[in-house]
C-alpha positions as CSV (number, residue, x, y, z in Angstrom):
1,M,-8.8,-16.7,14.3
2,S,-6.4,-15.9,11.4
3,D,-4.1,-12.9,12.0
4,V,-5.3,-11.7,8.6
5,L,-9.4,-11.7,7.1
6,V,-9.3,-12.4,3.4
7,E,-12.4,-11.6,1.7
8,K,-12.7,-11.5,-1.9
9,E,-15.9,-9.4,-3.6
10,G,-16.1,-9.6,-6.6
11,N,-13.1,-8.1,-8.8
12,L,-11.7,-7.2,-4.7
13,L,-9.4,-8.7,-2.3
14,K,-9.9,-7.2,0.6
15,L,-7.2,-7.9,3.5
16,T,-7.8,-7.1,7.0
17,L,-4.6,-7.0,9.5
18,N,-6.5,-8.8,12.6
19,R,-4.8,-8.3,15.8
20,P,-6.7,-5.7,17.2
21,A,-5.5,-6.3,20.7
22,Q,-2.1,-6.0,19.6
23,M,-3.1,-3.0,17.5
24,N,-2.5,-5.1,14.4
25,A,1.4,-6.0,15.4
26,L,2.6,-7.7,12.9
27,S,3.0,-11.7,13.9
28,D,4.7,-13.7,10.9
29,E,1.6,-15.0,10.3
30,M,0.3,-11.8,9.1
31,K,3.2,-11.3,6.8
32,Q,2.7,-14.8,5.3
33,V,-0.7,-14.4,4.9
34,V,-0.5,-10.6,3.0
35,L,2.5,-12.2,1.3
36,D,0.7,-15.5,-0.2
37,E,-2.5,-13.1,-1.4
38,V,-0.3,-10.5,-3.2
39,M,1.8,-12.8,-5.2
40,D,-1.4,-15.0,-5.9
41,V,-2.8,-11.9,-7.5
42,I,0.7,-11.5,-9.2
43,T,0.9,-14.8,-10.4
44,N,-2.6,-16.3,-10.8
45,K,-4.3,-12.1,-11.7
46,S,-6.9,-13.8,-9.0
47,A,-7.9,-9.7,-8.0
48,R,-8.2,-6.9,-9.8
49,A,-7.7,-4.4,-7.0
50,I,-6.5,-4.8,-3.2
51,L,-7.6,-3.1,0.0
52,L,-6.0,-3.2,3.0
53,S,-7.1,-2.4,6.4
54,G,-6.5,-3.0,10.3
55,A,-9.1,-4.4,12.5
56,G,-10.1,-2.2,15.5
57,K,-8.6,1.6,16.3
58,G,-5.3,1.6,14.9
59,F,-4.1,0.3,11.1
60,C,-0.6,-1.5,12.5
61,A,1.6,-0.9,15.2
62,G,4.8,-2.1,13.4
63,A,6.9,-4.9,15.0
64,D,5.5,-6.9,17.8
65,L,7.5,-5.6,20.5
66,Q,6.2,-7.9,23.8
67,G,8.5,-10.7,25.0
68,D,12.2,-11.2,24.0
69,S,11.6,-12.2,20.2
70,L,13.1,-9.2,18.7
71,A,16.3,-9.7,21.4
72,S,16.8,-13.3,20.0
73,R,17.0,-12.1,16.6
74,R,19.7,-9.6,16.8
75,E,22.2,-11.4,14.8
76,K,19.8,-12.7,12.3
77,I,17.7,-9.6,11.5
78,E,18.8,-9.0,7.9
79,G,17.7,-12.4,7.3
80,Y,14.8,-12.4,9.0
81,M,13.4,-9.0,7.6
82,M,14.5,-9.6,3.7
83,A,12.2,-12.7,4.2
84,G,9.5,-11.2,6.2
85,V,8.5,-7.7,6.2
86,N,10.4,-6.6,3.5
87,K,9.3,-9.5,1.0
88,M,5.8,-8.3,2.1
89,V,6.3,-4.7,1.3
90,Q,7.9,-5.2,-2.0
91,A,5.4,-7.7,-3.6
92,L,2.6,-4.7,-2.4
93,H,4.8,-2.0,-4.4
94,E,5.4,-4.6,-7.6
95,V,1.4,-6.2,-7.6
96,P,0.4,-4.9,-11.0
97,V,-3.1,-3.7,-9.4
98,P,-4.2,-1.0,-7.4
99,V,-3.3,-1.2,-3.7
100,I,-5.6,0.7,-1.6
101,V,-5.2,1.1,2.4
102,A,-7.9,2.5,4.5
103,L,-5.8,3.7,7.3
104,N,-8.0,4.0,10.5
105,G,-5.7,4.5,13.4
106,P,-2.1,4.6,14.2
107,A,0.5,3.4,11.6
108,A,3.7,2.7,13.5
109,G,7.1,1.5,12.5
110,A,6.9,-1.1,9.7
111,G,3.1,-0.4,9.9
112,C,4.1,2.8,8.6
113,G,6.0,1.5,5.9
114,L,3.1,-1.1,5.5
115,A,0.5,1.5,4.7
116,L,3.2,3.7,2.6
117,A,3.5,0.4,0.5
118,G,-0.1,1.1,-0.7
119,D,-0.9,3.3,-4.2
120,L,-3.6,5.3,-2.3
121,I,-4.1,5.7,0.6
122,I,-7.3,7.2,2.4
123,A,-7.2,8.0,5.8
124,S,-9.7,9.0,8.8
125,Q,-9.1,12.3,10.7
126,S,-7.7,10.2,13.5
127,A,-4.8,8.4,11.4
128,K,-1.4,8.9,12.1
129,L,2.1,8.1,10.9
130,V,4.9,7.4,13.0
131,T,8.0,6.1,11.8
132,A,9.2,5.4,15.5
133,F,12.4,3.4,15.0
134,S,14.4,6.1,16.1
135,R,12.9,5.8,19.6
136,I,14.4,2.2,20.2
137,G,18.0,2.5,18.3
138,A,16.7,1.4,15.2
139,V,16.3,2.4,11.8
140,L,14.1,2.3,8.9
141,D,12.7,-0.8,7.1
142,G,9.8,-2.2,5.2
143,G,10.6,0.2,2.3
144,M,10.2,3.4,4.3
145,S,13.3,5.1,3.4
146,W,12.4,4.8,-0.4
147,A,8.8,5.7,0.1
148,L,9.2,8.6,2.2
149,T,12.5,10.2,0.0
150,H,10.3,9.7,-2.7
151,K,6.7,10.3,-1.8
152,V,7.7,13.9,0.7
153,G,11.4,14.3,-0.3
154,P,14.4,13.9,1.6
155,A,14.0,16.8,4.4
156,R,10.6,15.2,5.2
157,A,11.9,12.1,5.6
158,M,15.0,13.0,7.8
159,G,13.0,14.7,9.8
160,M,10.2,12.0,10.3
161,A,12.9,9.1,10.5
162,M,15.3,11.1,13.1
163,F,12.4,12.4,15.1
164,G,10.7,8.9,15.2
165,G,8.5,9.7,17.8
166,K,6.8,12.5,16.3
167,A,3.4,11.6,14.5
168,I,2.1,13.0,11.4
169,T,-1.7,13.4,11.4
170,A,-4.1,12.8,8.6
171,Q,-4.4,16.2,8.1
172,Q,-0.8,16.8,7.5
173,A,0.0,13.9,6.2
174,L,-2.8,15.3,3.3
175,E,-1.1,18.1,2.8
176,W,2.3,16.3,2.6
177,G,0.9,14.5,-0.5
178,L,1.3,11.1,1.8
179,V,-2.6,10.4,1.7
180,W,-5.4,10.7,-1.3
181,E,-8.2,11.5,1.2
182,V,-9.2,12.5,4.6
183,V,-12.3,11.4,5.6
184,E,-14.6,11.7,8.9
185,D,-13.9,8.3,11.0
186,D,-17.6,6.8,10.5
187,K,-17.2,7.0,6.5
188,L,-13.9,5.3,6.4
189,Q,-15.0,2.1,5.6
190,E,-17.8,3.2,3.2
191,R,-15.5,5.5,1.2
192,S,-12.3,3.3,0.7
193,L,-14.7,0.5,-0.4
194,E,-16.4,2.6,-3.0
195,L,-13.0,3.8,-4.3
196,A,-11.3,0.2,-4.4
197,R,-14.5,-1.4,-6.1
198,T,-14.3,1.5,-8.7
199,L,-10.7,0.4,-9.3
200,A,-11.1,-3.2,-9.3
201,D,-13.8,-2.9,-11.7
202,G,-11.4,-0.6,-14.2
203,P,-9.0,-0.6,-17.0
204,T,-6.8,-3.0,-14.8
205,V,-3.9,-3.5,-17.6
206,A,-3.5,0.6,-17.9
207,L,-3.9,0.8,-13.7
208,G,-1.1,-1.9,-13.3
209,L,1.0,0.3,-16.2
210,I,0.1,3.6,-14.7
211,K,1.6,1.8,-11.5
212,R,4.9,1.2,-13.1
213,Q,5.1,4.7,-14.7
214,I,4.8,6.3,-11.4
215,A,7.7,4.5,-10.0
216,Y,9.9,4.4,-13.1
217,A,9.3,8.0,-13.5
218,Q,11.0,8.4,-9.8
219,N,14.4,7.0,-10.4
220,N,14.8,8.0,-14.2
221,S,15.6,10.8,-16.5
222,I,12.8,13.1,-18.8
223,A,14.3,11.3,-22.3
224,D,14.1,7.4,-20.6
225,V,10.7,8.2,-19.3
226,V,9.0,9.5,-22.1
227,R,11.0,6.4,-24.4
228,F,9.2,4.3,-21.1
229,E,5.4,6.2,-21.4
230,A,5.2,5.2,-25.0
231,A,6.2,1.7,-25.0
232,C,3.5,1.7,-21.7
233,Q,1.2,3.3,-24.1
234,A,1.2,1.1,-27.1
235,E,0.9,-2.0,-24.3
236,A,-2.2,-0.6,-22.9
237,F,-3.6,0.0,-26.7
238,R,-3.2,-3.6,-27.1
239,S,-5.2,-4.7,-24.6
240,E,-9.0,-5.5,-24.6
241,D,-10.1,-2.8,-22.3
242,F,-8.8,0.0,-24.8
243,P,-11.3,-0.2,-27.5
244,E,-14.0,-0.8,-24.9
245,G,-13.3,2.6,-23.2
246,V,-13.2,4.3,-26.8
247,T,-16.3,2.6,-27.7
248,A,-17.7,3.3,-24.6
249,F,-16.3,7.1,-24.5
250,Q,-18.3,7.7,-28.2
251,Q,-21.5,6.3,-27.2
252,K,-21.4,8.0,-23.8
253,R,-21.8,5.3,-21.6
254,K,-20.1,3.2,-18.5
255,P,-17.3,1.2,-20.0
256,N,-17.5,-2.7,-19.4
257,F,-13.4,-3.1,-18.7
258,L,-12.6,-7.1,-18.3
259,G,-9.4,-6.1,-16.6
260,K,-7.4,-7.6,-19.9
């Protein structure tokens, strides 16, 4: 069975990390499948939203530390990471559709970075985020230094990174702004699917532009940001979904967005 379950439901692409016996630790196959599916969305517009989740009791334990695979890569780790986990995470950040993460349990190490690559995280009450790297004498990877610094600020990012074994609970993650919503464990699948379907049927061009705006705003001045907003608004107004949204608002009905 594949390390990633791939399912298409209408406009929604569902990716489920599928190594539950290993708490979904990242295999090479897992990274490649996720990357390939996300790149297909970027290239072919094959989906209008992505829902990423983990099978079993955990979201993702990060790198697979069993055996000597990591030790054998000590001299090649930079290239290995750039071609693997970093490429996968970057694609998730850059894909022009919403990425929703259903955080069903622990997300540790690179698994934490993978979760933080989502645009919206819906967490179960038992979920937790653990950076973990400093416990083994390693540093943040998978885009986590960028994600944490921008999402929670340098002070909290520093604490999470240096005290790598300290778990951030779902409720704490909610208070810090790392997750959008926390639900009871048995409601996670239903709620995350509900939100993912809503975004998959939404105004895809506008949602992709919003994603770009938020990323751009984190690294630029207000003068640059307002210019970028104006350019994005012009692009949104040119989409087919904009007049449909306005007409639906005027007619007091639900819009039929086509994602164009």
